[in-house]
Steps between C-alpha positions, in 0.01 A plus 500: 500500500781740586679425175183569303458838673863587423451412135185712484672798665797471262260493204317815617829683565640404160190612315479830695866601475547372148179669387612842630843469332344387173243783504772760563709364215198496271431865582857592400457301180178688413658836574795408284871495570543871415233617743626268771858618436384861531348418840825342617686809369265729694574300815874551444591141401814453288451335160121529508448300180690199636316518831165511320584194290646294785222573748225435246637158392581400859152580628320338207700176488558477876133561581388229255749249644386574855136441409584170326733392779797432273854560628358694794828504696691674221209717389438626853862605539498680163181694585641590841819632336290703251290653777812583701664660195198720428484599866868605502530659155169684467186562705213263413297581192123501488294292556739337755578699812798460730315281748373271225850468357641394839215255550548343158874463554454331838232265363721403207788418735267294722373297205858440386585351839177310577429369151199479274317216677354187347248689285763619254689404190815452709338218694320338207797497263833561671425323828348202320815473292714503813283231657538288186878541509505405869292189424742401222797544733327286764434229241865511391616467862267204551634330188858559615421349841348195331808452282730532801291246691516257208880538483531430872284187470583343161276197567194722493381560149376848399133566560441570132614152400190303593491260208558140611806323374433245223481146627787280398405206284567163668794326349461151363574243765794271425410158374484231764785282390471278803156387389637385164795308642486123481531380858411137437751253651725324253709179557871538526689361206673169565870464455618302209650158542871502566490853639550563872420810694792713598377528852436132547779292648587132422229245549492345849640145543300242695609504862572879510322718745331812374499812719271779390509377143879451500710191542654467844879459478641173632603493865870535575671215683754573766844352453608258775761639733848369429675303770 
């Protein structure tokens, strides 16, 4: 509520001050530069033609900008400088009196400091552009933070990459060679006649004793002691 009242007060002040400046400049334009210069000359101002031209353009353009609310900070300072210059160089010209000139200068300076409010071209164009630039900077900072976070944690994929990885095709299983092997028992081949195994020893003689599949050697006889 307070902000709305401030915006309304700024609008009324801009329209009032800007309207007075614009009307004064329009009066000088209707009178003509020569007549306005003659008035400045009668008031003792140096270079009356230049003063007439500068004051007329400043009041016309500055008053229109104040009413629209465009570049109010700069426009207010320029109008204040113009009012101060007229006050110092020459007494005020009709229809503006000395008190009105001081009031207009102070109001212009106040608008330059306070601003135009939200009901103005400054807010609708310039401020919106600044807000858009701030939003772009915030988005850039967010993107930079996301990239830094992804570099710190390389296992985490970026949020934009949401497509699932293609499934790998199953490779062909190796053939079961064990199932094709022939495991049927087969008889051992018999040795040919006349051939003996290398590992087999001589055939046992009747009367020999076999120990664990081997022939026991004959017992040794002790020799009789000699007399």
